[in-house]
C-alpha positions as CSV (number, residue, x, y, z in Angstrom):
1,M,44.0,-29.2,34.1
2,K,45.8,-32.0,32.2
3,K,43.9,-34.8,30.7
4,Q,43.9,-37.8,33.1
5,R,43.0,-40.6,30.6
6,I,43.4,-40.6,26.8
7,R,40.6,-42.2,24.7
8,V,41.9,-43.3,21.3
9,A,39.6,-44.7,18.6
10,F,41.1,-47.1,16.0
11,L,39.4,-47.3,12.6
12,L,42.0,-49.4,10.9
13,D,41.9,-52.6,8.9
14,R,43.3,-55.3,11.2
15,T,43.7,-57.7,8.2
16,I,46.5,-55.4,6.8
17,S,49.8,-56.0,8.5
18,Y,50.9,-52.4,8.4
19,E,47.8,-51.1,10.2
20,R,47.8,-54.0,12.7
21,D,51.4,-53.3,13.7
22,L,50.7,-49.6,13.8
23,I,48.1,-50.2,16.4
24,M,50.6,-52.4,18.3
25,G,53.1,-49.5,18.3
26,I,50.6,-47.1,19.8
27,I,49.5,-49.6,22.4
28,H,53.1,-50.2,23.3
29,Y,53.7,-46.5,23.8
30,S,50.6,-46.1,25.9
31,S,51.7,-48.9,28.2
32,L,54.3,-46.5,29.6
33,F,51.4,-44.5,31.1
34,S,48.6,-47.0,31.8
35,Q,46.0,-44.3,31.3
36,W,44.8,-44.9,27.7
37,D,41.5,-46.4,26.6
38,F,40.9,-47.8,23.1
39,F,37.9,-48.2,20.8
40,L,38.6,-50.8,18.1
41,Q,36.0,-51.4,15.5
42,A,36.2,-54.5,13.2
43,T,36.2,-53.7,9.5
44,E,33.3,-55.9,8.6
45,F,30.9,-53.6,10.5
46,W,31.8,-50.7,8.3
47,E,29.3,-51.3,5.6
48,T,27.7,-48.3,4.0
49,D,24.3,-48.8,5.7
50,K,25.9,-49.3,9.1
51,K,28.3,-46.3,9.0
52,R,25.8,-43.9,10.7
53,P,25.3,-46.1,13.8
54,I,29.0,-46.5,14.2
55,L,29.4,-42.7,13.9
56,N,26.9,-42.4,16.7
57,D,28.7,-45.0,18.8
58,L,31.9,-43.1,18.4
59,K,30.4,-39.8,19.3
60,N,28.8,-41.3,22.4
61,W,32.2,-42.9,23.4
62,R,33.8,-39.4,23.1
63,P,37.3,-40.2,21.8
64,D,40.1,-37.7,22.3
65,C,41.5,-38.6,18.9
66,I,40.9,-41.0,16.0
67,V,43.5,-43.1,14.1
68,M,42.1,-44.3,10.8
69,D,42.9,-45.1,7.2
70,D,41.2,-43.0,4.6
71,T,38.5,-45.5,3.7
72,Y,36.9,-44.7,7.1
73,F,37.3,-40.9,6.8
74,V,34.1,-38.9,6.7
75,S,33.7,-35.1,6.9
76,E,31.8,-35.3,10.2
77,F,34.9,-36.2,12.0
78,C,36.4,-32.8,11.2
79,E,33.5,-31.1,13.0
80,W,34.3,-32.9,16.2
81,G,37.4,-30.7,16.8
82,I,39.6,-33.6,17.8
83,P,43.0,-34.7,16.3
84,L,42.6,-37.0,13.3
85,F,45.5,-39.3,12.3
86,V,45.0,-40.8,8.8
87,C,46.9,-43.4,6.8
88,P,46.3,-42.1,3.2
89,S,45.8,-44.6,0.4
90,Y,46.0,-42.4,-2.7
91,K,46.7,-38.8,-1.7
92,L,47.4,-36.7,1.4
93,L,44.4,-35.3,3.2
94,P,44.0,-31.7,4.3
95,D,43.2,-30.7,7.9
96,V,44.4,-34.1,9.4
97,I,47.7,-35.5,10.5
98,N,48.8,-37.9,7.7
99,I,50.8,-41.0,8.7
100,I,53.2,-41.5,5.8
101,A,56.6,-42.9,5.0
102,D,59.8,-41.4,3.6
103,D,59.0,-42.9,0.2
104,K,62.1,-41.4,-1.4
105,K,64.2,-43.3,1.0
106,I,62.2,-46.5,0.3
107,G,62.8,-46.2,-3.4
108,E,66.5,-45.5,-3.0
109,L,66.8,-48.5,-0.6
110,G,65.3,-50.8,-3.2
111,A,67.5,-49.6,-6.0
112,Q,70.7,-49.8,-3.9
113,Y,69.7,-53.3,-2.8
114,F,69.7,-54.5,-6.4
115,I,72.7,-52.5,-7.4
116,D,74.7,-54.2,-4.6
117,K,73.7,-57.6,-6.0
118,G,75.3,-56.7,-9.3
119,F,72.1,-56.2,-11.5
120,R,72.4,-54.0,-14.5
121,N,68.8,-54.2,-15.7
122,L,66.5,-52.7,-13.0
123,A,62.8,-52.1,-13.3
124,F,59.9,-50.7,-11.3
125,Y,56.3,-51.8,-11.2
126,G,53.8,-49.4,-9.6
127,T,51.3,-46.6,-10.5
128,D,51.6,-42.8,-10.6
129,T,48.0,-42.6,-9.5
130,I,49.1,-43.3,-5.9
131,F,51.4,-40.6,-4.4
132,W,53.7,-42.9,-2.5
133,S,54.2,-45.2,-5.4
134,K,55.1,-42.3,-7.7
135,I,57.6,-41.0,-5.2
136,R,59.2,-44.4,-4.7
137,K,59.5,-44.9,-8.5
138,H,61.2,-41.6,-9.1
139,A,63.7,-42.1,-6.3
140,Y,64.4,-45.6,-7.6
141,K,64.7,-44.5,-11.2
142,D,67.0,-41.5,-10.4
143,L,69.5,-43.8,-8.5
144,V,69.5,-46.4,-11.2
145,I,70.1,-44.0,-14.0
146,S,72.7,-42.0,-12.0
147,S,74.6,-45.3,-11.4
148,G,74.8,-45.8,-15.2
149,L,72.5,-48.8,-15.3
150,D,69.5,-49.6,-17.5
151,Y,66.0,-48.6,-16.2
152,F,62.6,-49.9,-17.2
153,E,59.1,-49.4,-15.8
154,F,55.5,-50.7,-16.0
155,D,52.6,-48.6,-14.9
156,A,49.8,-50.7,-13.4
157,L,46.2,-50.7,-14.5
158,M,44.0,-49.7,-11.6
159,G,40.4,-49.8,-10.6
160,N,38.2,-52.3,-12.5
161,N,41.2,-53.1,-14.8
162,W,43.4,-54.4,-11.9
163,Q,43.2,-58.0,-12.8
164,D,44.2,-57.3,-16.4
165,N,47.7,-56.5,-15.2
166,Q,48.6,-60.2,-15.1
167,L,48.5,-60.6,-18.9
168,Q,50.2,-57.3,-19.8
169,L,52.8,-57.8,-17.1
170,A,53.7,-61.2,-18.6
171,E,54.3,-59.6,-22.0
172,W,56.4,-56.8,-20.5
173,I,58.5,-59.2,-18.4
174,K,59.1,-61.2,-21.5
175,M,60.7,-58.2,-23.2
176,L,63.0,-57.3,-20.3
177,P,66.7,-58.0,-20.8
178,K,67.7,-60.8,-18.5
179,P,68.7,-61.1,-15.7
180,A,66.6,-58.3,-14.4
181,A,65.5,-57.0,-11.0
182,V,62.1,-55.5,-10.4
183,M,60.9,-53.5,-7.4
184,A,57.2,-53.4,-6.8
185,C,55.7,-50.4,-5.1
186,H,53.9,-52.7,-2.7
187,D,53.7,-56.4,-1.9
188,E,50.3,-56.8,-3.6
189,F,52.0,-55.6,-6.8
190,G,54.9,-57.9,-6.2
191,S,52.7,-61.0,-6.2
192,H,51.6,-60.0,-9.7
193,L,55.2,-60.2,-10.8
194,I,55.8,-63.7,-9.4
195,I,52.7,-65.0,-11.2
196,A,53.7,-63.3,-14.5
197,A,57.2,-64.6,-14.3
198,K,56.0,-68.1,-13.8
199,E,53.7,-67.8,-16.7
200,N,56.7,-67.0,-18.9
201,G,58.7,-69.9,-17.5
202,L,61.3,-67.6,-15.9
203,K,63.4,-68.7,-13.0
204,I,63.1,-66.5,-9.9
205,P,65.5,-65.0,-8.9
206,Q,68.0,-66.1,-11.6
207,D,66.1,-64.6,-14.5
208,L,64.0,-62.1,-12.5
209,A,64.5,-60.9,-9.0
210,I,61.5,-59.4,-7.3
211,L,61.3,-57.1,-4.3
212,G,58.1,-55.8,-2.6
213,V,57.3,-53.2,0.0
214,D,55.5,-53.7,3.4
215,N,56.8,-57.1,4.3
216,D,53.3,-58.5,4.8
217,A,54.2,-62.1,5.7
218,F,50.9,-63.5,4.4
219,I,51.4,-62.0,0.9
220,C,55.1,-62.6,0.8
221,K,54.8,-66.3,1.7
222,L,51.7,-66.9,-0.3
223,Y,53.5,-67.8,-3.5
224,D,56.6,-69.9,-4.3
225,P,59.2,-68.6,-4.2
226,H,58.6,-66.4,-1.1
227,M,59.0,-62.7,-1.9
228,S,61.6,-60.4,-0.4
229,S,60.2,-57.1,0.8
230,I,61.1,-53.8,2.5
231,D,59.8,-53.6,6.0
232,Q,58.6,-50.2,7.1
233,V,58.6,-51.2,10.8
234,P,55.1,-49.8,11.4
235,K,55.3,-50.5,15.1
236,N,58.0,-47.7,15.3
237,V,55.6,-45.5,13.4
238,G,52.9,-46.3,15.9
239,I,55.2,-45.2,18.7
240,K,55.6,-41.9,16.9
241,V,51.8,-41.6,16.7
242,G,51.6,-42.3,20.4
243,Q,54.1,-39.6,21.2
244,C,52.2,-37.2,19.1
245,I,48.9,-38.1,20.7
246,K,50.4,-37.5,24.2
247,S,51.9,-34.2,23.1
248,M,48.6,-32.9,21.7
249,I,46.1,-34.3,24.3
250,V,48.2,-34.0,27.5
251,D,50.7,-31.2,26.7
252,G,48.7,-29.2,24.2
253,V,51.5,-29.1,21.6
254,K,50.5,-29.4,18.0
255,P,52.8,-31.2,15.5
256,K,54.5,-29.1,12.9
257,D,54.2,-31.7,10.2
258,N,52.8,-35.1,9.3
259,I,54.1,-38.2,11.0
260,I,56.8,-39.8,8.8
261,G,58.2,-43.3,9.1
262,T,61.9,-43.6,8.4
263,D,63.0,-46.9,9.8
264,F,63.3,-49.4,6.8
265,Y,65.2,-52.5,6.1
266,V,65.0,-55.3,3.5
267,V,63.8,-58.8,4.5
268,T,65.5,-61.1,2.0
269,R,63.6,-64.2,0.9
270,Q,64.0,-66.5,-2.1
271,S,62.8,-64.0,-4.7
272,T,66.0,-62.0,-4.5
273,D,68.4,-64.3,-2.7
274,I,70.3,-65.1,-5.8
275,F,73.7,-65.6,-4.1
276,A,72.4,-68.1,-1.6
277,D,70.3,-69.9,-4.2
278,E,73.3,-70.1,-6.6
279,E,75.5,-71.5,-3.9
280,A,73.0,-74.2,-3.1
281,Q,72.6,-75.0,-6.8
282,I,76.3,-75.2,-7.4
283,L,76.6,-77.7,-4.5
284,K,73.7,-79.6,-6.1
285,A,75.6,-79.7,-9.4
286,L,78.8,-80.9,-7.8
287,Q,77.0,-83.7,-6.0
288,F,75.3,-84.6,-9.3
289,I,78.7,-84.9,-11.0
290,K,80.1,-87.0,-8.2
291,D,77.1,-89.3,-8.1
292,N,77.1,-90.0,-11.8
293,T,80.7,-90.0,-12.7
294,G,81.1,-93.8,-12.3
295,N,78.1,-94.9,-14.4
296,K,77.7,-92.6,-17.4
297,L,79.4,-90.2,-19.7
298,L,78.2,-87.0,-18.3
299,T,77.4,-83.9,-20.4
300,V,77.4,-80.3,-19.4
301,G,73.7,-80.1,-20.3
302,E,72.8,-82.9,-17.9
303,V,74.6,-81.1,-15.1
304,V,72.8,-77.8,-15.9
305,S,69.4,-79.7,-15.9
306,S,70.1,-81.0,-12.4
307,T,69.8,-77.4,-11.1
308,S,67.4,-74.5,-11.4
309,L,70.1,-72.2,-12.9
310,S,70.6,-71.3,-16.6
311,R,73.7,-72.7,-18.3
312,R,75.1,-69.2,-18.5
313,V,74.7,-68.4,-14.8
314,L,76.0,-71.9,-13.7
315,E,79.1,-71.5,-15.9
316,I,79.8,-68.0,-14.5
317,R,79.5,-69.2,-10.9
318,F,81.6,-72.3,-11.6
319,R,84.4,-70.1,-12.9
320,K,84.0,-67.6,-10.1
321,L,83.9,-70.1,-7.2
322,L,86.0,-73.0,-8.6
323,N,88.1,-71.3,-11.2
324,R,87.1,-73.8,-13.8
325,S,84.3,-74.6,-16.2
326,I,81.6,-77.2,-15.8
327,L,83.2,-79.4,-18.4
328,E,86.6,-79.0,-16.7
329,E,85.0,-80.0,-13.3
330,I,83.4,-83.1,-14.9
331,K,86.7,-84.2,-16.3
332,R,88.5,-83.5,-13.0
333,V,86.1,-85.7,-11.1
334,R,86.2,-88.4,-13.8
335,I,89.9,-88.6,-13.9
336,D,90.0,-88.7,-10.1
337,Y,87.5,-91.5,-10.1
338,I,89.6,-93.5,-12.6
339,C,92.7,-93.0,-10.5
340,Q,90.9,-94.3,-7.5
341,K,89.8,-97.4,-9.3
342,L,93.2,-98.1,-10.8
343,R,95.1,-97.6,-7.5
344,F,92.8,-99.2,-5.0
345,T,90.8,-101.9,-6.8
346,N,91.4,-105.0,-9.0
347,M,88.6,-103.9,-11.4
348,P,89.6,-104.7,-15.0
349,I,90.4,-101.6,-17.0
350,E,87.9,-102.6,-19.7
351,E,85.2,-102.8,-17.0
352,I,86.1,-99.3,-15.6
353,A,85.9,-97.9,-19.1
354,Y,82.5,-99.3,-20.1
355,S,80.9,-98.6,-16.7
356,M,81.8,-95.0,-17.2
357,G,80.1,-94.8,-20.6
358,F,83.2,-95.0,-22.9
359,N,82.5,-97.0,-26.1
360,S,86.0,-98.3,-26.5
361,I,89.2,-99.0,-24.6
362,S,91.2,-96.8,-27.0
363,S,89.0,-93.7,-26.3
364,F,89.2,-94.3,-22.6
365,S,93.0,-94.7,-22.7
366,S,93.4,-91.5,-24.8
367,Y,91.1,-89.5,-22.5
368,F,93.1,-90.6,-19.4
369,K,96.6,-90.3,-20.9
370,K,95.9,-86.8,-22.2
371,D,95.5,-85.7,-18.6
372,K,98.0,-87.9,-16.7
373,N,100.6,-88.6,-19.3
374,F,100.2,-92.3,-18.4
375,S,98.1,-94.9,-20.0
376,P,95.7,-96.5,-17.5
377,M,97.8,-99.7,-17.4
378,E,101.0,-97.6,-16.9
379,F,99.3,-95.6,-14.1
380,R,98.2,-98.8,-12.3
381,K,101.6,-100.3,-12.4
382,Q,103.3,-97.1,-11.2
383,F,100.8,-96.1,-8.5
384,R,99.0,-99.3,-7.4
385,T,98.5,-99.5,-3.7
386,G,97.9,-102.8,-1.9
C-alpha cells in the first residue's frame, strides 16, 4: 500500500538564504500533490540542553524523512530507519543523502566571468578545510592558468582565528597586481574582501573586483558597494529533493547518488560591474569638462578627481570610447566653447580669455590659432553670426 501523506521534518537554519529557499523548493514541489505535512523547528530552540526534548518531539511526530544541515545531525537519526537529507558544511556525511552543488562548475563559472571582463590577474579567497571551497578553488585555478593568466590565492584562517583574516587579507590585497579580480568561495568571505579593500583605499571594482557565492541578498547588500555573487538557485535544488522524497517514500525507489545542484548564474552588482561603472564615470567626466570649461583652465588631474576611476583607467576608456585622450577632449570642448562665444556673442575677446583662466591675450590667441589656423579676431570676423 502506497503512503497516503508524506511527513517531512525541516531542521534547517531559516536565517540562511540557501536553506530558506531550499525549503521553498520542497514546499513548491509538494503543492503538486497536496498530501505533505511539515515539521519546522526554529533554530533558536536547538540549544544543547534542549536537543533531547526536540528529538523526542520529532520521534513522536513520526516523520517519514528529515531535511537538515549538519549542525543538527545526531547519530540517533540513523537509527530511525528513515531517509536523511543533509546539507553538509565541511565534509560529506556517510549513510545519508548529501545535498551538494556541482562545485567544479561554480569555480569555472566564476573564472570565466572574470576572464570575459578582460582581467589578467585573478585570485581566489577560500579555505581547503571545507570540501566545496577546495573544489571551487581548484576549478577556478585550473581555468585561469590554462587561459594563460596570472593566478593568486589566499587561504582563510578558520575557527577562533576567523576575525584575524581582515588584517592579513588587507596585506595580501595590497600586494596583488592591479587591477585584480577575486572570487570568494562564499558571500561571507566576500564581505571580508570588501572591507579589506576599503582599508587599503582601493577602488571597487576598478582596482579590485569581487565575486561571492550564494547570492545572499542580506550579505551582498550589507556593504557599499554591493557585492556580485553566483546564485545556486536553491529553490530548484529543493524541487530535486522533493522529487527524491516522493520516489523514496511513495515509489520505494532509492537514489543512486547525492542530490547535486547544477543551475547557477551570476548576479552582477557594483563590486564587479566595471563596464557599467566606467561608462557612468566617463559621462561624469565629460559633464565636468563641459561645466568648467568657461570659468577655469582645466587640468587632466581635476577631471580624474571628479570621478572614482584611476587616471590610467580613465585614459584607457577615453581612448577606447572617444578615440582621444582626456587632454584632447578638454581642448576640443574649450575650442568649441571659444568658437561659440566668438560667433554668437559680443563678449570682448579679452573677457573670454580671462574668464577661461588664460593669463594673457597672447597665450589665448596662440592656443586658439594652433587649432583653428585663425586668430580669435580673424575667426570672429570670418564666422560671426547675427
